[in-house]
Short mmCIF file of the C-alpha atoms (twelve columns), coordinates in Angstrom:
data_MODEL
# 
_entry.id   MODEL 
# 
loop_
_atom_site.group_PDB 
_atom_site.id 
_atom_site.type_symbol 
_atom_site.label_atom_id 
_atom_site.label_alt_id 
_atom_site.label_comp_id 
_atom_site.label_asym_id 
_atom_site.label_seq_id 
_atom_site.Cartn_x 
_atom_site.Cartn_y 
_atom_site.Cartn_z 
_atom_site.pdbx_PDB_model_num 
ATOM 1   C CA . MET A 1   -1.087  -1.186  21.255 1 
ATOM 2   C CA . LEU A 2   -3.602  -0.216  18.576 1 
ATOM 3   C CA . GLU A 3   -3.918  -3.830  17.481 1 
ATOM 4   C CA . ILE A 4   -4.542  -4.992  21.054 1 
ATOM 5   C CA . PHE A 5   -7.097  -2.197  21.497 1 
ATOM 6   C CA . ARG A 6   -8.830  -3.210  18.254 1 
ATOM 7   C CA . VAL A 7   -9.002  -6.879  19.284 1 
ATOM 8   C CA . VAL A 8   -10.384 -6.069  22.742 1 
ATOM 9   C CA . MET A 9   -12.879 -3.400  21.636 1 
ATOM 10  C CA . THR A 10  -14.309 -5.496  18.807 1 
ATOM 11  C CA . ASN A 11  -14.343 -8.728  20.847 1 
ATOM 12  C CA . CYS A 12  -12.277 -10.385 18.126 1 
ATOM 13  C CA . ASP A 13  -10.735 -12.675 20.708 1 
ATOM 14  C CA . ASP A 14  -14.134 -14.155 21.676 1 
ATOM 15  C CA . HIS A 15  -16.547 -13.530 18.837 1 
ATOM 16  C CA . GLN A 16  -14.725 -14.258 15.603 1 
ATOM 17  C CA . HIS A 17  -16.587 -14.321 12.311 1 
ATOM 18  C CA . LEU A 18  -15.696 -15.594 8.868  1 
ATOM 19  C CA . VAL A 19  -15.563 -12.862 6.253  1 
ATOM 20  C CA . VAL A 20  -16.741 -14.465 3.031  1 
ATOM 21  C CA . GLY A 21  -14.251 -13.553 0.312  1 
ATOM 22  C CA . GLY A 22  -11.510 -12.757 2.841  1 
ATOM 23  C CA . VAL A 23  -10.726 -9.697  4.928  1 
ATOM 24  C CA . ALA A 24  -8.537  -8.210  2.178  1 
ATOM 25  C CA . GLN A 25  -11.741 -7.042  0.533  1 
ATOM 26  C CA . VAL A 26  -12.241 -4.506  3.369  1 
ATOM 27  C CA . PRO A 27  -9.201  -2.288  2.629  1 
ATOM 28  C CA . MET A 28  -9.701  -2.835  -1.110 1 
ATOM 29  C CA . GLY A 29  -13.302 -1.678  -0.761 1 
ATOM 30  C CA . ILE A 30  -12.159 1.455   1.074  1 
ATOM 31  C CA . TRP A 31  -9.522  1.997   -1.633 1 
ATOM 32  C CA . ARG A 32  -12.099 1.863   -4.443 1 
ATOM 33  C CA . HIS A 33  -15.062 3.478   -2.630 1 
ATOM 34  C CA . VAL A 34  -16.435 6.679   -4.167 1 
ATOM 35  C CA . PRO A 35  -18.261 8.724   -1.490 1 
ATOM 36  C CA . GLU A 36  -21.531 10.432  -2.374 1 
ATOM 37  C CA . ARG A 37  -20.125 13.766  -1.170 1 
ATOM 38  C CA . CYS A 38  -16.496 14.906  -1.017 1 
ATOM 39  C CA . ALA A 39  -15.616 18.059  0.915  1 
ATOM 40  C CA . HIS A 40  -12.264 18.707  -0.757 1 
ATOM 41  C CA . TRP A 41  -12.287 16.800  -4.068 1 
ATOM 42  C CA . PRO A 42  -14.595 16.577  -7.085 1 
ATOM 43  C CA . ALA A 43  -17.409 14.032  -7.314 1 
ATOM 44  C CA . GLY A 44  -16.199 10.571  -8.289 1 
ATOM 45  C CA . THR A 45  -12.978 10.798  -6.248 1 
ATOM 46  C CA . SER A 46  -11.677 7.663   -4.516 1 
ATOM 47  C CA . LEU A 47  -8.464  6.940   -2.630 1 
ATOM 48  C CA . SER A 48  -7.335  5.032   -5.697 1 
ATOM 49  C CA . SER A 49  -7.861  8.027   -7.972 1 
ATOM 50  C CA . LEU A 50  -6.092  10.351  -5.508 1 
ATOM 51  C CA . HIS A 51  -3.037  8.068   -5.600 1 
ATOM 52  C CA . ARG A 52  -3.032  7.314   -9.344 1 
ATOM 53  C CA . GLY A 53  -4.196  3.741   -8.784 1 
ATOM 54  C CA . ALA A 54  -1.299  2.585   -6.595 1 
ATOM 55  C CA . PRO A 55  -0.525  2.994   -2.892 1 
ATOM 56  C CA . ARG A 56  2.439   5.105   -1.873 1 
ATOM 57  C CA . ALA A 57  5.700   3.319   -1.101 1 
ATOM 58  C CA . GLY A 58  6.557   2.451   2.487  1 
ATOM 59  C CA . VAL A 59  8.137   5.046   4.753  1 
ATOM 60  C CA . LYS A 60  11.918  4.924   5.039  1 
ATOM 61  C CA . ARG A 61  12.602  8.033   7.142  1 
ATOM 62  C CA . ILE A 62  10.806  10.606  9.307  1 
ATOM 63  C CA . ALA A 63  12.737  13.726  10.302 1 
ATOM 64  C CA . HIS A 64  12.342  17.351  11.347 1 
ATOM 65  C CA . ALA A 65  12.056  19.681  8.351  1 
ATOM 66  C CA . ALA A 66  13.781  23.077  8.375  1 
ATOM 67  C CA . ASP A 67  10.461  24.905  8.787  1 
ATOM 68  C CA . GLY A 68  9.385   22.851  11.824 1 
ATOM 69  C CA . ARG A 69  7.200   20.461  9.857  1 
ATOM 70  C CA . PHE A 70  7.902   16.761  9.348  1 
ATOM 71  C CA . ALA A 71  9.857   15.438  6.381  1 
ATOM 72  C CA . VAL A 72  8.709   11.950  5.359  1 
ATOM 73  C CA . THR A 73  10.871  10.032  2.882  1 
ATOM 74  C CA . ASP A 74  9.494   6.935   1.157  1 
ATOM 75  C CA . ASN A 75  11.378  3.850   -0.031 1 
ATOM 76  C CA . TYR A 76  11.866  5.431   -3.471 1 
ATOM 77  C CA . GLY A 77  13.589  8.489   -1.975 1 
ATOM 78  C CA . ASP A 78  10.678  10.905  -2.497 1 
ATOM 79  C CA . THR A 79  10.492  13.352  0.448  1 
ATOM 80  C CA . ARG A 80  7.352   15.322  1.287  1 
ATOM 81  C CA . GLU A 81  6.707   17.655  4.212  1 
ATOM 82  C CA . TYR A 82  3.649   17.606  6.463  1 
ATOM 83  C CA . ALA A 83  2.373   19.622  9.431  1 
ATOM 84  C CA . ALA A 84  1.623   16.402  11.326 1 
ATOM 85  C CA . VAL A 85  2.390   12.695  11.048 1 
ATOM 86  C CA . LEU A 86  0.179   9.912   12.357 1 
ATOM 87  C CA . THR A 87  1.712   6.450   12.433 1 
ATOM 88  C CA . THR A 88  -0.293  3.267   12.839 1 
ATOM 89  C CA . CYS A 89  2.576   0.778   12.789 1 
ATOM 90  C CA . GLN A 90  3.896   -1.010  15.854 1 
ATOM 91  C CA . SER A 91  5.999   1.483   17.845 1 
ATOM 92  C CA . TRP A 92  9.145   -0.658  17.655 1 
ATOM 93  C CA . LEU A 93  9.139   -0.248  13.860 1 
ATOM 94  C CA . LEU A 94  9.789   3.482   14.327 1 
ATOM 95  C CA . THR A 95  13.227  2.718   15.738 1 
ATOM 96  C CA . THR A 96  14.118  -0.535  13.982 1 
ATOM 97  C CA . GLN A 97  12.698  -0.348  10.446 1 
ATOM 98  C CA . ILE A 98  12.114  3.366   9.873  1 
ATOM 99  C CA . GLU A 99  14.953  5.858   10.184 1 
ATOM 100 C CA . CYS A 100 13.402  8.061   12.845 1 
ATOM 101 C CA . ASP A 101 14.893  10.554  15.307 1 
ATOM 102 C CA . GLU A 102 13.518  9.731   18.762 1 
ATOM 103 C CA . THR A 103 13.253  13.464  19.560 1 
ATOM 104 C CA . LEU A 104 10.221  13.440  17.249 1 
ATOM 105 C CA . PHE A 105 8.202   11.540  19.838 1 
ATOM 106 C CA . SER A 106 6.189   13.563  22.316 1 
# 
């Protein structure tokens, strides 16, 4: 749904443009970008520096944690708990590729 929304809202279906250097430079630019002001981190912080230069592994499992939060387990088996989870993948991946209890959906 999000991909369809993105295509329609940006007129990508009618008004396509060539991105010189390839579109991969967009997420890489965001990854390396150092904002002028950071509200929660010191000056000079980028996404890359927050993640020690490498993206986190893919998500393997999303479950209820004992304290009511969400337990997210990555492909390396590292589990972290969060107050909220926002997914941007296709919804069918949540039941076919990610171990996910359907009672999590609201």
